[in-house]
C-alpha positions as CSV (number, residue, x, y, z in Angstrom):
1,M,106.1,31.1,122.1
2,L,106.0,33.9,124.8
3,D,109.4,35.1,123.7
4,L,108.6,35.3,120.2
5,K,105.5,37.4,120.9
6,R,107.8,39.5,123.5
7,R,110.0,39.9,120.7
8,E,107.5,41.1,118.2
9,F,106.0,43.7,120.7
10,I,109.7,45.2,121.2
11,A,110.3,45.5,117.5
12,L,106.8,47.3,116.9
13,V,107.3,49.6,119.7
14,G,111.0,50.1,118.4
15,G,109.9,50.7,115.2
16,G,107.4,53.0,116.1
17,G,109.5,54.7,118.0
18,L,112.0,55.2,115.0
19,T,108.9,56.5,112.9
20,L,107.6,58.9,115.4
21,A,111.3,60.5,115.6
22,A,111.3,60.9,111.8
23,K,108.3,62.3,112.0
24,V,109.5,65.0,114.3
25,R,112.7,65.6,112.3
26,R,110.7,66.1,109.3
27,A,108.6,68.8,110.9
28,R,111.1,70.4,112.5
29,A,112.9,70.6,109.0
30,Q,109.5,71.9,107.4
31,Q,109.1,74.6,110.0
32,S,112.8,75.7,109.5
33,D,112.5,75.6,105.8
34,K,109.4,77.9,106.1
35,T,110.5,80.7,103.8
36,P,108.3,83.8,103.5
37,R,106.4,84.6,100.3
38,V,106.2,88.1,98.9
39,G,103.5,88.9,96.5
40,Y,104.7,92.0,94.0
41,I,101.6,93.3,91.4
42,R,102.1,96.0,89.3
43,A,101.4,97.6,86.0
44,G,103.8,97.1,82.9
45,T,105.8,93.9,82.2
46,P,108.6,92.6,83.4
47,N,110.8,94.0,80.9
48,N,109.4,97.8,81.2
49,D,108.5,97.7,85.1
50,P,111.1,100.4,86.5
51,F,110.9,99.9,90.1
52,R,110.8,96.1,90.7
53,D,114.9,96.3,90.9
54,A,114.4,99.0,93.3
55,F,112.2,96.9,95.8
56,V,114.2,93.8,95.6
57,R,117.5,96.2,96.1
58,G,115.8,97.5,99.3
59,M,114.7,94.0,100.3
60,R,118.5,92.6,99.6
61,D,120.0,95.6,101.8
62,L,117.9,94.6,104.9
63,G,119.4,91.1,104.4
64,Y,116.7,89.2,102.5
65,V,118.1,87.5,99.6
66,E,115.9,85.0,97.2
67,G,116.7,81.6,97.1
68,R,118.0,82.0,100.8
69,N,115.5,83.5,102.9
70,I,113.0,84.7,100.8
71,A,110.7,84.1,97.8
72,F,109.3,86.7,95.5
73,E,106.2,85.9,93.4
74,F,106.1,88.5,90.8
75,R,102.9,89.3,88.7
76,N,102.6,92.3,86.2
77,Y,99.1,93.0,84.8
78,G,100.7,95.1,81.5
79,D,97.8,97.6,80.9
80,D,95.0,95.8,81.6
81,V,93.3,97.1,84.8
82,D,90.6,94.5,84.6
83,S,93.0,91.5,84.8
84,I,94.5,92.6,88.2
85,A,91.8,90.5,89.9
86,S,93.1,87.4,88.1
87,H,96.4,88.0,89.2
88,L,95.8,88.6,92.5
89,S,93.8,85.2,92.8
90,D,97.1,83.5,91.6
91,L,99.2,85.1,94.7
92,L,96.5,83.8,96.9
93,Q,96.7,80.5,95.2
94,A,100.8,80.9,95.8
95,K,100.2,81.5,99.5
96,V,102.3,84.5,99.7
97,D,102.4,86.1,103.1
98,I,102.3,89.7,102.1
99,I,101.2,91.5,98.6
100,V,103.4,94.5,97.8
101,A,101.1,96.6,95.1
102,G,101.9,99.2,93.0
103,G,98.8,102.0,92.0
104,T,95.5,102.7,93.5
105,A,93.8,100.4,91.4
106,A,95.9,97.2,92.5
107,V,95.5,98.2,96.2
108,Q,92.1,98.3,96.0
109,A,91.8,94.8,94.2
110,A,94.1,93.3,97.0
111,Q,91.5,94.8,99.6
112,T,89.0,93.2,97.9
113,A,90.6,89.9,97.5
114,T,92.0,89.4,101.1
115,Q,91.2,91.2,104.0
116,S,94.1,89.2,106.3
117,I,96.9,89.0,104.3
118,P,99.2,92.3,104.9
119,I,99.1,94.6,101.9
120,V,102.2,97.1,101.5
121,M,101.3,100.0,98.8
122,G,104.6,100.6,96.9
123,A,103.3,104.3,95.9
124,V,99.9,105.1,95.7
125,A,98.1,108.7,95.2
126,D,96.1,109.8,98.1
127,P,95.0,106.5,99.6
128,M,92.7,108.5,102.0
129,G,90.8,109.9,99.4
130,S,90.4,106.2,97.7
131,G,89.4,105.0,101.2
132,L,92.2,102.8,101.1
133,I,93.3,103.7,104.7
134,T,91.7,105.4,107.5
135,S,94.4,107.8,108.1
136,L,98.2,108.3,107.6
137,A,99.2,108.0,111.2
138,R,96.9,105.0,112.0
139,P,96.0,103.4,108.5
140,G,93.8,100.5,110.0
141,G,93.0,97.3,108.5
142,N,95.7,95.1,106.6
143,T,97.1,98.1,104.4
144,T,100.0,100.4,104.9
145,G,103.0,101.5,102.8
146,L,103.8,104.9,101.0
147,T,101.7,107.7,99.3
148,L,102.6,110.1,96.5
149,Q,100.5,113.1,97.4
150,S,99.8,113.2,93.5
151,A,96.8,115.9,93.7
152,E,98.7,118.7,95.2
153,L,101.8,118.0,92.5
154,T,99.6,118.0,89.7
155,T,98.8,121.4,90.7
156,K,102.2,122.6,90.7
157,R,103.1,121.1,87.7
158,L,100.4,123.5,86.2
159,E,102.1,126.1,87.8
160,L,105.5,125.1,86.0
161,L,104.1,124.8,82.9
162,K,103.2,128.6,82.7
163,E,106.6,129.0,83.4
164,V,107.9,127.4,80.4
165,M,104.9,128.2,78.2
166,P,103.1,131.6,79.6
167,Q,101.3,131.6,76.4
168,A,99.3,128.3,76.9
169,V,95.6,128.6,77.6
170,R,94.2,125.1,76.5
171,I,95.7,122.2,78.4
172,A,94.5,118.6,78.0
173,I,94.3,116.3,80.7
174,L,95.2,112.5,80.1
175,Q,93.3,110.3,82.8
176,Q,93.2,106.5,83.2
177,P,89.2,105.9,84.0
178,G,90.4,102.7,85.6
179,N,92.2,104.7,88.5
180,P,89.9,105.6,91.4
181,A,92.1,108.1,92.5
182,H,91.8,110.4,89.2
183,P,88.6,112.0,89.8
184,M,89.9,113.6,93.1
185,F,92.9,115.0,90.9
186,I,90.8,116.4,88.5
187,K,89.1,118.2,91.3
188,E,92.2,119.7,92.5
189,I,93.1,120.9,89.4
190,E,89.7,123.1,88.5
191,P,90.6,125.9,90.9
192,S,94.4,125.9,90.0
193,A,93.6,125.9,86.1
194,K,91.4,129.0,86.7
195,S,93.5,130.9,88.2
196,L,96.3,130.5,85.9
197,A,93.8,131.2,83.1
198,L,93.9,127.8,81.7
199,T,91.1,125.7,80.0
200,F,91.2,122.1,80.4
201,R,89.4,119.3,78.7
202,I,89.7,115.6,79.9
203,F,90.6,112.7,77.4
204,E,90.9,109.1,78.8
205,A,93.4,106.0,77.9
206,H,92.0,102.7,78.9
207,G,95.7,101.4,77.7
208,S,98.4,102.2,75.6
209,E,96.4,101.4,72.1
210,D,94.4,104.7,73.1
211,F,97.6,107.1,73.2
212,E,97.7,107.7,69.4
213,R,93.9,108.6,68.9
214,N,93.8,110.5,72.0
215,F,96.6,112.9,71.0
216,A,95.2,113.1,67.8
217,L,92.1,114.3,69.4
218,M,94.0,116.8,71.4
219,R,95.8,118.3,68.4
220,E,92.7,118.7,66.7
221,W,91.0,120.4,69.6
222,P,93.8,122.2,69.7
223,A,95.6,121.7,73.1
224,D,98.9,123.6,73.8
225,A,100.1,121.0,76.1
226,V,99.1,118.0,77.9
227,C,99.2,117.1,81.8
228,V,99.5,113.2,82.3
229,L,97.7,112.3,85.5
230,D,99.7,109.6,87.9
231,D,99.1,106.5,86.9
232,A,100.9,103.0,86.9
233,T,99.9,101.9,83.5
234,F,101.2,105.6,82.3
235,I,104.4,105.0,83.9
236,S,105.2,101.7,82.5
237,Y,104.4,102.5,79.0
238,R,105.9,105.7,78.8
239,T,107.9,105.4,75.9
240,V,104.9,104.8,73.8
241,M,103.2,107.7,75.2
242,A,105.8,110.2,74.6
243,E,106.4,108.8,71.0
244,A,102.9,109.1,70.4
245,A,102.8,112.8,71.7
246,T,105.7,113.9,69.7
247,R,104.2,112.5,66.6
248,Q,101.2,115.2,67.3
249,H,104.0,117.9,68.6
250,L,102.5,118.1,72.0
251,P,104.7,118.5,74.9
252,L,103.8,116.4,77.8
253,I,103.7,117.6,81.5
254,C,104.5,114.3,83.6
255,G,105.1,113.3,87.4
256,V,108.0,110.9,87.8
257,R,111.5,111.2,86.5
258,E,111.2,107.6,84.7
259,M,108.7,109.8,82.3
260,A,111.0,112.5,81.5
261,N,113.9,110.5,80.7
262,A,111.3,108.8,78.5
263,G,110.5,111.8,76.3
264,C,108.2,114.2,78.5
265,L,109.1,117.8,78.5
266,F,109.5,117.7,82.3
267,S,108.5,115.8,85.3
268,Y,108.1,116.7,88.9
269,S,107.3,114.3,91.9
270,A,108.4,112.7,94.5
271,S,110.9,110.0,93.7
272,L,109.0,106.7,92.7
273,S,112.1,104.8,92.8
274,D,113.0,105.8,96.3
275,M,109.7,105.0,97.7
276,W,109.5,101.5,96.0
277,Y,113.1,100.8,97.6
278,R,111.5,102.5,101.1
279,S,108.6,100.0,100.7
280,A,110.9,97.1,101.8
281,T,111.1,98.4,105.2
282,F,107.3,97.8,105.3
283,V,107.7,93.9,104.3
284,D,110.8,93.9,106.8
285,K,108.7,95.0,109.5
286,I,105.4,93.0,109.0
287,L,107.6,89.6,108.6
288,K,108.7,90.5,112.1
289,G,105.5,90.9,113.5
290,A,104.2,94.3,113.0
291,K,100.7,94.8,112.0
292,P,99.6,97.2,108.9
293,A,97.3,98.8,111.1
294,D,99.8,100.3,113.3
295,L,102.4,101.2,110.6
296,P,102.2,105.0,109.9
297,V,102.0,105.6,105.8
298,Q,104.9,107.4,104.6
299,Q,104.9,110.1,102.3
300,G,107.6,111.2,99.5
301,T,110.2,112.7,100.7
302,K,112.9,113.3,97.7
303,F,111.1,115.7,95.4
304,E,112.8,115.8,91.6
305,L,112.6,118.3,89.1
306,V,113.8,116.7,85.6
307,V,113.9,118.9,82.2
308,N,114.0,117.3,78.8
309,L,116.0,119.6,76.8
310,R,116.1,116.9,73.8
311,T,112.4,117.2,73.8
312,A,112.3,120.7,74.1
313,K,114.6,121.4,70.9
314,T,112.5,118.8,69.0
315,L,109.2,120.5,69.7
316,G,110.8,124.0,69.6
317,F,110.3,125.1,72.8
318,Q,112.8,127.3,75.2
319,I,113.3,126.3,78.7
320,P,113.7,129.7,80.8
321,D,117.2,129.7,82.6
322,Q,115.7,130.1,85.8
323,L,113.9,126.8,85.5
324,L,116.5,125.1,84.2
325,A,118.7,126.4,87.4
326,R,116.0,124.9,89.6
327,A,116.2,121.4,87.9
328,D,117.7,118.5,89.7
329,E,118.5,117.1,86.4
330,V,118.5,118.5,82.8
331,I,118.6,115.6,79.9
332,E,120.6,117.4,76.9
């Protein structure tokens, strides 16, 4: 009887030891398999998001390959700004380690959704003026990334417009009312427009379905040209916008080159593709232990003037030779 109880005790201890060892091995495997998850949210759809590839390429060039040592959770909110919060809720449920957001509205919504998960701004206009960060050098909080300097660039585009259309006097401003940065742009535009002898009127487009109606109203005013304020949804639906403006015979003055490629008369801005590529460096640093509050916000460094001669010919405009000579790209 004693030997039997002894054997049962040894078997119990031995079995428990094996179970404990198995648990240790399982825990170590789970720890080593902890793949960082990066959430990505931007306007548009997967088919018309021009910057997702640039971001993924930046991550890949830093050694991050999806399915091997990184996992991505992509979300696009179309042109429905009101749906951003729902997409962010999905990202939080997916337990992402970092959120990469494009556009002021998306970053602002991300900050509302979480104060602990790091947020990287893919490209945002005036994050200080919008209250997203404390300063460029020390952004504070859980947010860092890149800024587009859109307010200053918008006034430069008006100057370029007067070179192309010296006779222009009425400018329509197309804004997205859900973009908290646009009131600041308009405030910057006022003195510049006055110095250039330009009268302007504000038109609001909530989504792509508003383009046709707005351009018809602009033509009725009548506007000589349209200054399109930088906005993630406008960029994503740039082709629909350009086609609607062409039907009203209205030249569009835009920001990023992707909009000139789609049919704007010209664009002038920092390269958004370059900025989205560079946003990967922020993700890399944060994954390696850096705090967003300590990572200085970077500005655009690669500026591009793109002129669309096809659009100019369609609308009957003559682009000055001196402007074409300064252009980084001429679309013929």
